[in-house]
N, C-alpha and C positions, 0 to 999 in steps of 0.2 A: 352755748349751753354750758352751764356751770357743773363741774364734776363734783359729786358728793365727796365729803371729806373722808369717810370711811373707805371709799374706793381708792383715794390717793394713798391712805395709810397701807392698804393691802398691796398696792402697786410698789410702794417703796420697800415694804417688807419683803416682797417677792424679789426685787432687785438685790436687796441685801443678802438674801438667802442664795440667790444665783451667783453673786460674787464669792460668797463663802464656798459654795459648791465648786466653782471654778478653781479656787485656790487649792482646795483639798484634792480635786481631780488632777490638777497640774502637779502638785506635790507627789501624788501617788504615781503619776505618769513618769516623773523623774526617777522615783524609786524603781519602777518597772524597767525604765531604760538603763539604769545603773545595773540592775540584775541581769538584763539581757546582754549588756556590755561585758559583764563578768563571765556570763555563760559563753559569749562569743570568744573571749580569750581562751577559755578552757577548751572549747570545742574546735578551735582553729587547727591544732595539730591533728585531731581526728578527721577533720574535713580534708586536710591535705593528704592524709593516709588513704582516705576513701577515694580521692581523685587519682592517686597512684594505682589503687586497686582497679579503678575503672580503666585506666590506661593499659594496665597489663591485660585486662579482659579484651580491650579493643585490639591489642596486638595479637592475642590468642585467636580472636575471632577472624582476623585478617589472615593469619598464617594457616589456620585449619584448612580452608579450601585450596590454598596455594601449596602448602607443604605436605598435605596428606591426601590420600585417596578417600573421597567422601563416601563412607559407608552410611547406612541408615542410622547407626548409633552415633556417628560423628555429626551427622546432620541434626539429630535431636539435641546433642550437646551444644552445637553451635546455635541452634534456635533458643535454647534456654539462656545461653550467654547473651544473646541479642535482646531477649526480653528483660534480663537483669540490667543491661545497659540502659534501656529505655526508662526503667523504674529508677535506677540509680541516678541518671542524669537529671530527671525531673525532680526527684527527692532532694538531690544536692542543691539545685537552684532554689527550691522553695525553702529549705532550711536556712540557707544563707540570707534569703530575703527576709525571713522572720527575725533572724538574729541581728541584722544590720540596724544601726541607729538612724540611718538616713535612707529610707526606702525609696524616696523619690529620686535621689541621686543614683542609687543602686540600679533602678530601672532604666535611667537614662544611659548609664554606662554599659549595662548588660542587656539592652533591649533585644539584641539578636538571640542571646541565650534564652530570654523569655519566650520569644517566638518559637524556638526549637522545643522548649519545654511544653508549650501548648500543643504542638504537633505530636510530641511524644505521648502526651496524654490521649490525644485522639487515636493514635495508632494502637495504644494499649486497649482502649475501649473497643476498637474494631476487632482486635484479636480475641478479646474476652466476650464481647457481645456482638457477633457478626451482623445481627439484624440492624444495628444502628447505622453502619456504613457512612461514617463522617468523612474519612480521608479521601475516598475516590473522587468526589466532586471537587475537592480542593486541588487534586493533582490529576485533572482530567486528561492532560496531555501525556501522562506517563503510564505505561502499560502495567507495571507493578509498583505502585506508589510506596508500599511498605518497604520493599527491597531498596528502592531508590533513596528513600529517606534514611534508612539504616546505614547505607554506604556513605551518604553525605555526613551523617552524625559521627560515624567512625573517623572519617577524614578530618572533621572539625576538631574532634577531641585530640587526635594525634597532632594536629597543627597547634593547638593550644599548648600541649605538653612541650612541643619543640620550642615554642616561643618562651614558655616559662623557664625552660632549661637555659636558653640563650640569655634571658634576662638575669638568671641566677649566676651565669658565668663570671661577670665582673667580681661578684662577691667571692666566688671560688678562687679567682686569680689573686684577689687582694689578700687572701689568707695564706697564700703559698710562701713558704720561707726557703724551700729547696726546689728550684726550678727543675733540676735534673730528675729528682724523684717524681715530680708531677708529670714530667714527660714520660717517664717509664710507666707510670700508672695509666696514663691515657692510652698508650699503645697496648697495654695488657687488657684494658677494658674493650678496646676495639677488636682485639684478637678473640676474646671470650665471646663477644656477640657474633662474630663471624663463624666461630666454631659451632655454636648452637644452630645457626641458620643452615649451615652445610650438613648438619646431621639430620635435617628434616627429610622425610621420604621424597617430597616433591622437588628436592634439589638435584636428584640424580635420575638418570634414565631408567634404572632398574626399579625405582620406587622404594628403595630400602634406605636411602641416605648413606652418608659416609660413616664408618665406625669412628669412634672418638679420636683415636690417634691420627687417623688420616684426615679427619676434619680439622683437628688442631694444626696438623702439618700444613694443610692447604691454606688455612686462614692466616697462619703465621707467615707463610711464604708470600701471600698476597699483601698483607699489611706491611711487611718488611720489604716489599717490592723486590723479592728475590727471584722467583720464577721456577724454583725446583718443584716438581710435581710427583705425586705418588700414583695418580690416576690421570688418564688422558683428558685434558680439559675439553678437547674438541668433541669427544664422543660420550664421555661419562656424565656430563652435567646437562640438566634441562636449561631452558631459558632463564628460569628463576635462579638456578645455581650460577649461571654465567653472569647474571646481573649482580648477584651478591659478590662474586669475585671482583668484578669490575669496580664496584663501589668501594670495596676494601682497598683495592690498589690506589684509587684516587684519594681516599682519605688517608691512607698510609703514606702516600707520596708527598702530599702537602702538609699532613699533620691534622688530626681531627680537631685539636684545640685551636690551631691556626684558622681552620675553616669555620669553626663555630664562632670564634672571635670576629671573623669577617662578617658573619651573619648578624652578630650583635651590632657591629658598626653600621651595617646597612639599615638596621632597625632604629637604633638610638642615636648614632652619630658620633660618639666619643668614648674615650677610656680615661680612667684616672691614672695618676702617676704610679701608684703601686701596681696597678694592673699592667701598665706598659712596662714596668721593670720586670715583671714575670714573663711577659710575652716576647721581650726584645731578643732574648737568646734564641728563641724558636725561629725568628725571622732573620737572625744574624745582623741585627742593627745595633750599633754601639751607642748611638745618640737616642736617648729615651724620647725626646720630643718628636723624633721622626718615625717612631714605631707605627703609628696609625697610617701614615702615608705609605710606608714600606709594605705594610700588610696588604693594603689595597692593591699596590702594584704587583705584589707576588701573585695574589689570586687572579687579578685581571690578566696578567701576562700568561699565567698557566692556562686559563680558559681560552684566551685568544689563540695561543699556539696550537692547542688541541683542536680547536674549531677549524683552523686552517688545515691541520693535518687530516681531519676527517674528510674534508673535500678532496685533498690530494689522494688519500687512500681510495676513496670512492671512485675517482676517475682513473686510478691506476690498475684496479683489478681487471685482468683480462681473462677471467674465468666465469663460468656460469654459476649463478646463485639461484636458489629455489624461489626467491622473491627479492624485490627491491628492499624490503624491510630487513631481510637477512644481510644483504650487502651493506646496508647502513649500519647494522649492529656490528658487523665485522670491522667496519671503518672506525666506529667510535671505540670499540674495545681495543684495537691495536694502537690507536692514537694515544689513548690514556696509558696503556701498558708501555709503549715505547718512550713517551715523555717522562714517565715516572721510573724508567729504567727497570721495569718489572720483569719483562721477558715472557709473560704469559701469552699464549697464542691460541686461537681457535682452529688452528690447523694441527693435525696429528704430529707432523714432523717439523713443527715451528715454521720457519720460512725456507726449509731445505728442500722442499719439493720443486720439481722442474718449473712449475708455473710462477713461483715466487723468487727462486734463488737468483735468477739472472734478469728479473724484471727491474729495469732501471728506476721506474717511478716508485715502486715499493722500497727498493734499496735506498735510494736517495732520501725519501721521506723518513724512513726509519732511522737512518744514520743521523740526519739533521736533528730529529727529535731526541735521540740518545745523547748527542753532543750538547744540545741546549739544556737538556735536563741534568746532564752531568757537570756542566760548567759552574752552575750556581747562580742564583739570581743576582747576587751582589756584583759579580763580574759582568754579567749580561747588561744589567742596568747602567753600570759605569760606562761601558762601551757605547751603549745607545745614547746616553746623556752627552758624552763627549762628541758624538757625531751630529747631534741634533740641536744642542744649545750653543748659540754663538758665543756666549760669554766665556765658556770654558773649553772651546774647541782646541785651543792651543795648550791647555793644561795637560801635563803628562799623566798617564795612567798610574794608579797606585802600584806599589810594589806587589801587593797581593794579586791584583789583576794581571799584571805583566808576568808574574811567576806562574799563575794558573794557565795563561794562554800559551806561554813558551813550553811549559812542561807537558801540557796536553798535546800540543803539536808534535813534540819530540816522541812522545809515547805512541801516538797514532802512526807516525811515519815508521818508527822502529818496528812496531808490531806488524805493519803491512809488509815491510821488506822481509822480516823473519818468516812469516807465513808463506809469502810468495816464493821465496827461494827454497825453503825446506819442503813445501808441499806441492811443488810444481809438477812432479810426476807421481804424486800420491792422490790426495783427495781432489786436487785441481786438474788432474789429467782428464782429457776429453773436452775441455772447455777452450774457447778461443783466448788469445792473449789478453784482450780487453776484459773479457769475463773473468779471467784469472785475477786480474788486478782488482776488479770490482769485488769478487769474493774475498780476496785477502784484506782489502780495505774494510769491508763490512765486518769480517771476523775480528780484526784488530780493534775496531771501535766497540763492538758488542762485548768483547772480552772484559772490558773495564766496566763491569757491573750491569750490563743490559740484559744478557741472557738469551737473546734471539740467536739463531744460527742458520746459516745458509749452506753449510757443509756438515757432514757427519763428524761430530767432535770425537766420538769413540774410535773413528778410523784414523785419526791423526797420529803422526809419529811422536815418539817420546821427546825428542828435542823441542818440537813445537809446543808440546804439552807443558814442558818445564818453563818455556818462555811465557806461555799463557798464565801459568801460576803466578809469575812475577807481576804481569799486567793486572791480573785479577786482584792480587793483594794490594796493589797501589790504588786501584779504583778511580773514583771521580774526584771532584773538588768539594771543599767545604760549602755548607749552606745550599747543597744540591739534593736531588733525589737519589744520587748514587751512594754506594757504600765504599768499603775499603779503608785503608789508612789515610787516604786522600793524597792528591798530587802535591800539595804544598808541604805536607809532612815528609814525603819522599824527597822532594827537592831540597828542603832544609837539611835533611840528613846527609844527602850527597854533597851539598855545598860545604857543610861542616866538616865532612871527612877530607875533602880536598884542601880546605883552609888549614886543617890540623897537619896534614901531610906536608904542606908548604911551610909550616912553622909559624903561622899567623896566630896571634893571641886573641883575636876576635873575629867574628864572622861578618863579612861584608857581601852585599848583594845589590846589584844595580846602583852602585855608588851610595849605598846606605848601610849603616851598621845595624845588624839584627840583634835584639836583646838576648842574653843568655837564657832567659826564661822561656823563650820560644824554642830554643834548641833543646832544653830540658823536657819541654812538653812533647816535642817530636820524638825524642828518644823514648819517653815513657809510653807513648802511643804504640810505637813499633815493638817495644819489648813486651807490652801487655798483649798485643795482637799475636806475636809469635808464640808467646806462652799459651794463650788460649787455643790457638790452632794446634800446637804440639800436644797439649793435654787431650783435646777432643779427638785428634787423630789416633792417639794411643788407645783411647777408650773405644773408638770405632774398630781398631784392629783387634781388640779383645772380644767384642761382641759380634763382629761381622766376618764372614768368610769370603772376602773379595781381595783382589790384588791391592797391594799397599798404595800404588800410584793412583788407582781409582778412588780409594778412600781419601787420600790426601787431596786429590782434585775436588772431590765432593765437599770436603770440609772447608777448603779455601773458598770454593764457590758459595757455600752457605754463609761463612763469616763475612765475606766481602759483598754479600747480597747480589751475586752475579746471576746464578740460575742455570749456568751451563753444567752438563753432567756427561759422564762417560757411560750412561745407561744403567746405573745400578740403583737409582733412587727408589724405584718401585719395588725393588727386591730387598730393601733394608728391613731388618727386624724392628720390632716396636722400640727396643732400646736404642738401636741405631737412629731411628726417626726422632726419638726424644733428644738425642745428642745434637742432631742437625737443627732441631727446633730451637734449642737454647743458643746455638751458634748464630742462627739467622737473627734471633731477637737481639742478642748482644751486639752483633755487627751492625744492625740497623740503628739502634739507639746510640751506638758508639761505645767502645770499650772503656774509654776514659770517663765519659758521661755516666755510664753504668756504675763504675767504681765510685765516682763522686756522689752519686745519688744515695749511696748507703754507707759512705765513709764518714767517720767522725772528724769534723773540721776543727782545727785549732786556730787560735788567734795568731796574727803575725807577731813574732817575737821582736822585742825592742832592743835586744842585745845581740852581740856578734862575738863568736869565739875566735881566738887567734888562729891564723892560717898555718898549715903544715903540709908538706908535700907527701905524695904517695907515688911509688914507682908503678907506672902502667906501661906495658910493652906490647 
């Protein structure tokens, strides 16, 4: 059949008009896409701020039932927050969907959020129009589907925020030019967060929460792994408060930035050169290329040792617990506290009660954790590597490792002998000879920044207290969870003194020459530490009405992050607590690191003045 000519003309005219329409529509679509792209760029900061707002509301909604007693008013507020979360989550997803230029790709990448958005809309419809009843058939296996979905949504939003922070961490590390200052700010942030949580009514048994100064003191003591307490940890805190303290100890012991970086490596798998340069000082690794491997080893070793210690503690308790869950909690808490050299305990008298003081399983587990945590990962890993890898089993240990091991052994033995002899008929009276040795050994080890005690420290004689002051000031080793001026600093200073007395012009150690810069650094650390302790003790003597020896012991314990006390911590005034808080923080960060963080650094000078002697006698 032949098609009429005027029909062909109409058909071609229609095709031509259709092509023109497509061109105009396509051009208009591009204009719209450009406009949407511009709107998206403008709206992006606001959408990020809206996400932060949702996160804060999620945290608030979670903390209200945990940290407060639920009154009808609080329940209503929490309900309104949850409704806003549903609306905000759905609206945020839809706005981003509208503004994106590639909606198909957006849905493929965020299909799970799309599903949650649909469920959010269904729950809102159920809340506003109960007769619809959409959500119950979808969650027929759950008794309260709205509550179940809201809890899941809150957890998901928190998870996303944590992932976003971890993903942002490399950019944060890349921008750092002062590692010491970055370290100081990370500790301050963790202390601030812990303070707010411990002020919640749900953190304490009396339902009132800690007052600000006590919350700040406890948070600082936990983050700085000190162990000084103004309230009894065993009886004053709820399970929520105890979990907060345990988390602060763990993050403070290994470092929140170190832990967050490890999570980033677990997710992404690598760091840039600039990021590794920032993090290498935090994990005590000189070789930038080995930072990633060292970081993984540090976290892995920490969790492995703590896991083994949990089992050891669990099997060693010979007392009755209200439940197996409480026994497990005590095991985890003390494993973390001991390895991080924190000294916090869930027993009122620390480990000084009769059930723990002479319990060999508890004592040996605690002492091993304290020593491992105080040696430093660098030393431990070098020893492990030398014993396990055949290629280097004949290689001698580094000067640093040998110095740490020898000094630690000498200090432990010296402290044990000192306490055993001087306290034989005092605090050790009534115990068998083997128990006296065990108690003396434990107290010698714990004095160097751990903070646990198996005898009454306040009842010890003055000669032992003076010896303990020296041990506390020395502390543990570099790159460890311990505080103090560090064993290597003390050893370098003693060796330098002996070499000077013998008339040597340079310092030699284990048949190696030690650079003068190391000696200058050691002397600087000791002088700064003594100056800080002296000033703080003078200030404590001004604002407190306690014996001078007790105040000096408290200050040294705080600065060296030990946690031992002669029983005056809870009686300190607010000014006294503030002084101890500053001492704990400076001691944990490191007095030299703290000074470097805020000091003006100058370039190395290219010239040198003529030498001239000064009489020193």
